[in-house]
C-alpha positions, 0 to 999 in steps of 0.5 A: 078391416073385417069389411075389407076381408069380407069384400075380398072373401066373396069373389074368392068363394065364388071361384072356389065354388067353381073349382068344387063344381069342376071337381065333383062333375069330373069325379062323377063322370058327368064330363067326358075325359076330353073336357079339360083339354076343351076348356084349356083351349077355350081359355087359351084361344078365346076367353083370355085373349078377349079379356086382355084385348078389351081391357088394354084397348079401353084403358091403355092410353098415352096418359097412362104410359108413365105409370105403366113404365114405373109398374113394369120396372117394379114388376121386373124387379119382383120377377127376377127376385122371385126366380132367384128365391125359387131356384135357391129354395127348390135346391134345398127342398129337392136334392137328387131329382132334377125333374121334381126340383123343376116342379118346385122351382116353377111352383115357387116362382110363379103364382096363378096370376092370370086365372085367379088374379085377373077375376079377383082384380076385376071384381074388386077394382074394375076393368081400368085397374085390371089394365094396370094389373095385366101390364104389371104381369107382362114380365111374369108371363115372359119369364113363364114362357121362357125360363118357366117352361124350360124348368118343367121340360126334360132336357131330352125333350124337343123344346119349342123356341122361347120366341115361339112360346111367347107368340101365344094368343093371350100375349098377342091379344094384349099387345093388339089391345095396347095398339088399339088403345094408344092409337084410338082404333078401338073406339071404331069397333062395332058395338056387336064386336065389343059386346061379344068380346065382353061376353066372352071375357066374363067366362074366363074366371069361372071356366078357369076354375072349372078346369082346375077342379077337373084337372085335380080330380084326375089324381088320388085325393088322399095321396096328394095330402100325404106329401108334407113338402107340398104344404111347405111349398104352399105356405111359401107360395101363398104367404112368405114369398109374396111378403118378401117381394112386397117388402123388396118393392117397398124398399125399391120405391123408397130408394127411388124417391130418395135418390131420384125423386121419383114417386111411385104409388103404393098401388104397385105393391097391391099389383104385386100382391095379387100377382104373387099371392095367388095359388099355384097354376096347372102347368106343374100338372100338365108338363110332368104328365106330358113328359112322363114325370110325376104330376101328383106333386103339382096336382097336390100343390094346386089343390091345397093352394087353391083351397087355402087361398080362399082365406089367405088372400082376403086376410093378407089383403086386409093386412096390406090395406091396414099397412099401406092404405086403400089402393087405387083411390086417386 
């Protein structure tokens, strides 16, 4: 168990160091004020699409479709349950401020499954397992760009249509990668193209963590630590909600086996873990800031959850291995 903990701790510390570098360079005014916007655009338009496309192109094949279908079904169950839990808990935690309640709803429903989950899964299991993880997270991404963005945006704001929000570069890249993988078109791409994509995708994790550090550095460190509800939300985000969702999926896969004679591997529980036990993303900072809300709540949750996940993810992963066995072994 200790070996598993340490193996998972190493990539977590690597990502945390990148957050610290971003935080320090921003506080020291080494980076310009526009640095976060530049990094965010690079993530959205270059690094994330490169990772999604190359992964799906290489490992999404006709032979893996049945497994992907089962994983997507389980993902839809977990996403729906997460949304219901988030709505219920946010109404208890924030009673009179609908804007603040929206921040908590989003924070409790969605972890940073991309910027944190992707590099961890890639580091621990390799690119083939990342392809399963990316497709597992697809229903999560769909809900983020529809319901998730809506709860963060004031009703009075001019909102982009959900369909238009879904047509973003990372999502399109995943579907293009699926097409290239299923048809075999990807094998005809020149080596310099795939080599360039591989180089670009390797930047995704470090730059995302630099962005997190730079974004958090814009806010008062002490005041972010004083909000007690942020600690409760962080505990729910990192430990309680993932545990509930994993238990629900274990029940669902057991039910599928007994009623329909359908066997779903425990691997899907680990996909759910990395998608839901990650810290809070930065949308709860960006959207309140853009629409005149209070971004410090989201910034506080992002800072505390990114710090504590360095320990929580390795610990919980080691516990899951003890309960369900080593994943992705055959």
